[in-house]
C-alpha positions, 0 to 999 in steps of 0.5 A: 756144520750148522753155522751158515757160511758165505763168501767173504767177498760176497759180504763185505759190500753189504757191511757198513764201512764205519761207525759202531754196529753189531754184526752177527748171524741171528734169526728170530730166536737166537744169535751166534756169538764166539769164544776161544778156549783152551781144549779142556774148556772148549771141548767140554762145552762143545760135547756137553752143550754148556760150560762146565768142567774147568770153566770158571764162573769167577772171572769175566768171560767175553763174547763176540758176535763178530766172527772176524774180530774173534779171528783177530783176537785168537790169531785164527785159533793159533794163540795158546789157550785159544785153540778151540773156537766155539760158535754159541747160539744163545737165545735172542732175548738173552742177548738183548737182556745182556745188552740192556745191562751193559756198562761202557768200559770207559766213561761216555759223556752224555750216558753217564752224568759224571765219572763218579756215576760211571765208576759206580756203575762199572763196579756193580755191573754184570756186563761190560761193553767195549767197542773195538776197531773191527778187522779185516781177515788179515787183521788190519784195522777198519774204520768200523767198530765191533762189539764185545761184551764181558759177562760176570756174576749171575749173568755169566751163570745164566749164559753158561747154563741157561741161555745156550741153544747150541754150541759148535766147535768150528776149529777145523773150519777156522783152520781151513779158512786160515790157509786162504788168509795166509795166501791172501786168496780172498776169493776162496775165503768163506766166513759166517754169513753176518748182517747188522743186528738192530737194537729196536729199543731206540733209547738203548741203541743210543745208550750203547752208542750204535751208529 
């Protein structure tokens, strides 16, 4: 498995306890995001290195750079239609482009001058931004917020084909770690190594609400 992993207990003290942060595994060239799909879509993507087959370009597709938020959302791969967990490396420049195009799912005073301006931005946006309560391995809500990004239209097309560096099916890894979660054996739990992804553009960071 290409995904770099580390003891969960060794990481939690290094993560922010509250605020809005992008926790992810990344390097100078790429960043890992996670998605969960039914086998027909997930298996195609893992074997071909891009999204095709039954994958739809006509609906919004959500990416999550935070592993544990993905585990909460998919029930550690146990929810119907989310059995195949994919780790997807995309170009870092592409992720930064996605962030720059993001429009909040809810009105944020100070970012949008009015509800009307925000609604118009949402209607034409190709990227939707949400900050949701982050979760610990058991699914308990944390003070920290995790980001998820909904892609559609031209940006989704580029994501599905052009921006992917690597795709890895990590479903078996997820199943193995889920056993430790169910037994609350946190000392044995291994998760992807993640750290805070900094948005270097100060104006963009402020607009996204990172703090």
